[in-house]
C-alpha positions in Angstrom: 98.5 143.7 133.7 101.3 144.4 131.2 104.7 142.9 131.1 107.6 142.7 128.7 106.9 139.8 126.3 106.9 138.8 122.6 104.0 137.9 120.4 103.4 134.2 120.3 104.1 133.9 116.6 107.5 135.6 117.0 110.5 133.4 116.9 111.8 135.0 120.1 108.7 134.0 122.1 109.8 130.4 122.3 106.3 129.2 121.7 106.1 125.9 119.8 102.6 124.5 120.5 100.8 124.9 117.1 98.5 121.9 117.5 95.4 124.2 117.0 96.8 125.3 113.6 97.3 121.7 112.7 93.7 120.9 113.7 92.5 123.9 111.6 94.5 122.5 108.6 92.8 119.1 109.0 89.3 120.8 109.1 90.2 122.8 106.0 91.4 119.6 104.3 88.1 117.8 105.1 86.0 120.7 103.9 88.0 121.0 100.7 87.5 117.4 99.9 83.9 117.1 101.0 82.7 118.5 97.7 84.8 115.9 95.8 83.3 113.1 98.0 79.7 114.3 97.4 80.4 114.7 93.6 81.8 111.2 93.5 78.8 109.8 95.4 76.2 111.6 93.2 77.9 110.6 90.0 78.7 106.9 90.7 76.5 106.0 93.6 77.8 103.5 96.2 80.4 101.2 94.5 81.7 99.5 97.7 81.3 95.7 97.4 83.3 93.6 99.9 82.5 90.4 98.1 84.2 91.7 94.9 87.5 91.9 96.8 87.8 88.1 96.8 88.1 88.2 93.0 91.4 90.1 93.4 93.0 87.1 95.0 91.1 84.1 93.5 89.7 83.7 90.0 89.6 79.9 90.5 89.8 78.8 94.1 91.0 75.4 93.1 93.9 76.5 90.9 95.4 79.6 92.5 98.8 80.1 90.8 100.3 81.9 93.8 100.2 78.6 95.8 102.8 77.0 93.5 105.3 79.6 94.8 105.6 77.8 98.1 107.6 74.9 96.5 110.3 77.2 95.1 113.9 76.4 95.9 115.6 79.0 98.0 118.3 79.4 95.4 115.7 80.8 93.0 113.8 82.6 95.7 113.7 85.9 93.7 113.8 84.8 90.1 111.3 82.0 90.1 108.3 83.9 91.5 109.0 86.7 89.0 108.9 84.2 86.1 105.7 82.7 87.4 104.0 86.1 87.7 105.1 87.1 84.2 104.1 83.8 82.5 101.0 82.7 84.3 98.2 84.9 83.0 95.5 83.8 85.5 97.3 85.3 88.5 95.8 88.6 89.6 98.0 91.8 90.2 97.2 91.8 94.0 98.1 88.1 94.3 101.3 88.7 92.4 102.3 91.7 94.5 101.7 89.7 97.8 103.6 86.7 96.5 106.6 88.7 95.3 106.6 90.8 98.5 106.6 87.7 100.7 109.4 86.1 98.9 111.5 89.3 98.7 111.1 89.5 102.5 112.2 85.9 103.0 115.2 86.5 100.7 116.3 89.5 102.7 115.9 87.6 106.0 117.8 84.6 104.8 120.6 86.8 103.5 120.9 88.5 106.9 120.8 85.1 108.6 123.6 83.8 106.5 125.8 86.9 107.0 125.4 87.0 110.8 126.2 83.4 111.2 129.3 83.9 109.0 130.4 86.7 111.2 129.8 84.6 114.3 131.9 81.8 112.9 134.8 84.2 112.3 134.6 85.6 115.8 134.4 82.1 117.2 137.5 81.0 115.4 139.3 84.0 116.8 138.1 83.4 120.4 136.2 80.4 121.7 133.3 81.3 124.0 130.9 79.4 126.1 127.8 78.3 124.2 124.3 78.9 125.4 120.9 77.9 124.2 118.8 79.9 121.8 116.7 82.9 122.6 113.8 81.9 120.5 112.0 81.3 123.7 112.5 83.4 126.8 114.1 81.9 129.9 112.3 81.7 133.2 113.3 82.7 136.7 112.3 80.6 139.7 109.3 82.9 140.2 108.2 82.5 136.6 109.3 85.8 135.2 110.8 85.9 131.8 114.5 86.6 131.5 116.9 86.8 128.6 119.7 84.3 128.3 122.8 85.2 126.2 123.1 83.2 123.0 126.4 82.4 121.5 127.2 80.8 118.2 126.5 77.9 117.4 123.8 77.7 120.1 121.5 79.7 117.9 121.5 77.1 115.0 118.2 75.6 115.8 114.9 75.3 113.9 113.1 77.2 116.7 115.6 80.1 116.5 115.4 80.3 112.7 111.6 80.2 112.5 111.3 82.8 115.2 113.5 85.1 113.0 111.5 84.3 109.8 108.2 85.4 111.5 109.7 88.3 113.5 109.0 91.8 112.3 112.6 92.5 111.3 114.9 91.9 108.4 118.2 91.9 110.4 119.1 88.7 112.2 120.6 88.8 115.7 121.6 86.0 118.1 119.9 87.9 120.9 116.7 89.8 120.1 115.3 92.2 122.7 112.2 90.6 124.2 109.1 92.1 125.9 108.2 90.5 129.3 104.6 89.7 128.4 101.8 90.0 125.8 99.7 93.0 126.5 96.2 91.9 125.6 94.5 95.3 125.5 97.2 96.7 123.3 97.0 93.6 121.0 93.2 93.9 120.7 93.4 97.6 119.8 95.9 97.0 117.1 93.9 94.1 115.7 90.8 96.3 115.6 92.7 98.9 113.8 93.9 96.3 111.3 90.3 95.2 110.6 88.9 98.7 110.4 91.6 100.2 108.3 91.8 97.5 105.7 88.0 97.8 105.1 88.4 101.6 104.9 91.2 101.2 102.3 89.1 98.8 100.2 86.1 101.1 100.3 88.1 104.2 99.3 89.7 102.3 96.4 86.4 101.0 95.1 84.6 104.3 95.6 87.2 106.8 94.7 90.2 105.4 92.9 88.6 102.9 90.5 86.2 105.4 88.8 88.9 108.0 88.5 91.2 105.5 86.8 88.5 104.3 84.5 87.8 107.9 83.4 91.5 108.5 82.8 91.8 105.8 80.1 90.5 108.0 77.3 92.8 111.0 77.9 95.8 108.7 78.0 94.8 106.9 74.8 94.2 110.2 73.0 97.5 111.7 74.5 95.5 114.7 75.7 98.2 116.1 78.0 96.1 118.7 79.7 93.4 116.2 80.6 96.1 113.7 81.6 97.6 116.2 84.1 94.1 117.0 85.4 93.3 113.3 86.0 96.6 112.7 87.7 96.0 115.7 90.0 92.5 114.4 90.7 94.0 111.1 91.8 96.6 112.8 94.0 94.4 113.4 97.1 92.8 110.0 97.3 96.1 108.3 96.5 97.8 110.3 99.3 95.1 109.4 101.8 95.2 105.7 101.0 99.0 105.7 101.2 98.9 107.3 104.7 96.2 104.8 105.8 98.3 101.9 104.5 101.4 103.2 106.2 99.6 103.2 109.6 97.9 99.9 108.9 101.1 98.1 108.0 103.9 99.7 110.0 102.0 100.5 113.1 99.0 98.2 113.5 100.1 95.0 111.7 103.7 95.0 112.7 102.9 95.7 116.3 100.4 92.9 116.3 103.1 90.5 115.1 105.7 91.9 117.5 103.3 91.6 120.4 102.4 88.0 119.6 106.1 87.1 119.4 107.1 89.3 122.3 109.5 91.1 120.0 110.9 94.1 122.0 112.2 96.4 119.3 109.2 98.3 118.0 111.0 101.0 116.0 109.4 100.3 112.6 109.4 104.0 111.6 110.6 107.4 112.8 109.3 110.9 112.4 109.4 111.0 108.6 106.6 113.5 108.6 109.1 116.1 109.9 111.4 115.5 107.0 113.2 118.5 105.7 115.2 116.6 103.0 114.4 113.6 100.8 117.3 111.7 102.4 115.8 112.1 105.8 112.5 110.8 104.6 113.8 107.7 103.0 115.9 106.9 106.1 113.0 107.1 108.5 109.8 105.9 106.9 110.8 102.3 106.6 113.3 101.4 109.4 113.5 97.6 108.9 114.7 98.1 105.2 116.9 101.0 106.1 118.7 98.9 108.9 119.1 96.0 106.5 120.7 98.2 103.8 122.9 100.0 106.3 124.1 96.8 107.8 
């Protein structure tokens, strides 16, 4: 019944399955924060109000300032929205963030679109190649299966190709995007359910946990009470971390996979294993792959 072997926790044993310890850490995290949750519930009661969320986007439904941003000229795609956000007092912070984020994404996409077509023109001048139609829609075999046709410049200069790129979950333009063969309905429904559930969970946590803590932090910051300021910031650390993780999963996994599935976009590498980061550099390279690829390109 005995044999020569190392203890599991020894490095020489080669054992690497520590999932149980991870589960134990999760249980301890839940137990350590259960008291804070009960304390919050007893002190403030139930503050979650889904109807109140509408006021974050619309103060007056008939004069929402963010709508005026759609007429901005592409030349001022970054500066004009910023000016509007700073000068129009009726726009809400959430509406301003969404508008600025949308226009920043469009700016990055159009910059990439311009650069890739410039490179393609330079290559074409050096060597003329056969033109092909755009890959914005997949080709079809005789049996009806989707196939990929090779796109060459200027065969990609169509409205269909450009709008496909503008809505695709990527910031880097290519003449030939990898395409998935079909839309997986079950996968799509799961991701859509996650989107709906997680956004409600985020709103509930913010209303129930973050807002009261921030309101109670105003006095220490006004009085410049440094010890109380640090205590309030530490109290916000746990809920802020949880909401950030939920938002990451909601945006980079659920939302972007829904968009990619609907558009049959094949490259789903929106993030890598940033949770195994040993350096800050590795973390910033792997938590937001679309932006990292755009910057590296």
